[in-house]
C-alpha positions in Angstrom: 28.9 -70.1 -37.0 32.1 -68.2 -37.4 32.2 -66.5 -40.8 35.6 -67.9 -41.4 34.1 -71.3 -41.9 30.9 -70.4 -43.8 30.4 -72.0 -47.2 31.8 -70.2 -50.1 29.7 -72.0 -52.7 27.5 -75.0 -52.4 29.6 -77.9 -51.1 32.8 -75.8 -50.5 34.2 -74.6 -47.1 36.4 -71.7 -46.4 40.1 -72.6 -45.8 40.5 -74.2 -42.4 43.5 -72.8 -40.4 46.4 -75.2 -39.7 46.1 -75.5 -35.9 44.5 -77.7 -33.3 40.8 -77.6 -32.5 38.6 -78.8 -29.6 35.7 -81.1 -30.2 33.4 -78.1 -29.6 35.1 -76.0 -32.3 35.1 -78.9 -34.8 31.4 -79.3 -34.0 30.9 -75.6 -34.8 32.9 -75.8 -38.0 31.3 -78.9 -39.4 27.8 -78.2 -38.0 27.7 -81.7 -36.5 27.0 -82.5 -32.8 30.0 -83.7 -30.8 28.4 -87.1 -30.3 28.4 -87.7 -34.0 32.1 -86.8 -34.2 32.8 -89.3 -31.4 30.7 -92.0 -33.1 32.5 -91.4 -36.4 35.8 -91.8 -34.6 34.8 -95.3 -33.6 33.6 -96.1 -37.2 36.3 -94.6 -39.4 39.9 -95.8 -38.6 41.2 -92.8 -40.6 39.8 -90.4 -38.1 41.9 -90.4 -34.9 42.4 -87.0 -33.3 45.3 -86.6 -30.9 44.6 -86.5 -27.2 45.8 -84.2 -24.5 47.3 -85.5 -21.3 43.8 -85.0 -19.8 42.2 -87.1 -22.6 40.6 -84.3 -24.5 40.5 -84.6 -28.3 42.6 -82.2 -30.4 41.7 -82.2 -34.0 44.1 -81.1 -36.7 43.2 -79.5 -40.0 43.4 -82.9 -41.8 41.0 -84.3 -39.3 38.5 -81.5 -39.9 38.8 -82.0 -43.7 38.2 -85.7 -43.3 35.1 -85.1 -41.2 33.8 -82.7 -43.8 34.5 -85.4 -46.5 32.7 -88.1 -44.4 29.8 -85.7 -43.9 29.5 -85.1 -47.6 29.6 -88.9 -48.3 26.9 -89.6 -45.7 24.6 -86.6 -45.9 25.0 -85.3 -49.5 25.8 -88.5 -51.4 23.6 -90.6 -49.1 26.1 -93.4 -48.6 25.8 -95.8 -45.7 28.6 -96.0 -43.1 29.8 -99.1 -45.0 29.7 -97.3 -48.3 31.5 -94.3 -46.9 34.2 -96.6 -45.5 34.6 -98.2 -49.0 34.8 -94.8 -50.6 37.5 -93.7 -48.2 39.5 -96.9 -48.9 39.2 -96.3 -52.6 40.4 -92.7 -52.1 43.4 -93.8 -50.1 44.4 -96.2 -52.8 44.1 -93.4 -55.4 46.2 -91.1 -53.2 48.9 -93.7 -53.1 49.3 -93.7 -56.9 51.7 -90.9 -57.8 51.6 -90.3 -61.6 55.2 -89.3 -61.7 56.4 -92.5 -60.1 54.1 -94.6 -62.4 55.5 -92.8 -65.4 59.1 -93.5 -64.4 58.3 -97.2 -63.7 56.6 -97.5 -67.0 59.6 -96.0 -68.8 61.9 -98.5 -67.0 59.7 -101.4 -68.1 59.7 -100.1 -71.7 63.5 -99.8 -71.6 63.7 -103.5 -70.5 61.2 -104.6 -73.1 63.1 -102.7 -75.8 66.4 -104.1 -74.8 67.9 -100.8 -73.6 
């Protein structure tokens, strides 16, 4: 495996360059066989690499990071596919909650309640 992608510490990966990767390169980076990557693509709607005109998959940095997250959920945390899907949905909901927006909205509600 390329030293660029070796683990820094347990559970951490080196920074992944912001570029496109072939399925073979993603397989090398994630230490997962390509058939697993293709299977996960069919199971996790969040994982949808772009395709070239010839139909070859082209993964972006965000795709590789998602694959590593799914790998962690399934292999380290021992979740089922269903459990991993639920965890990803929960994570998406949390990512949608911007603390700054919530704070502003709460201030507006307080202003209304206080008659301002």
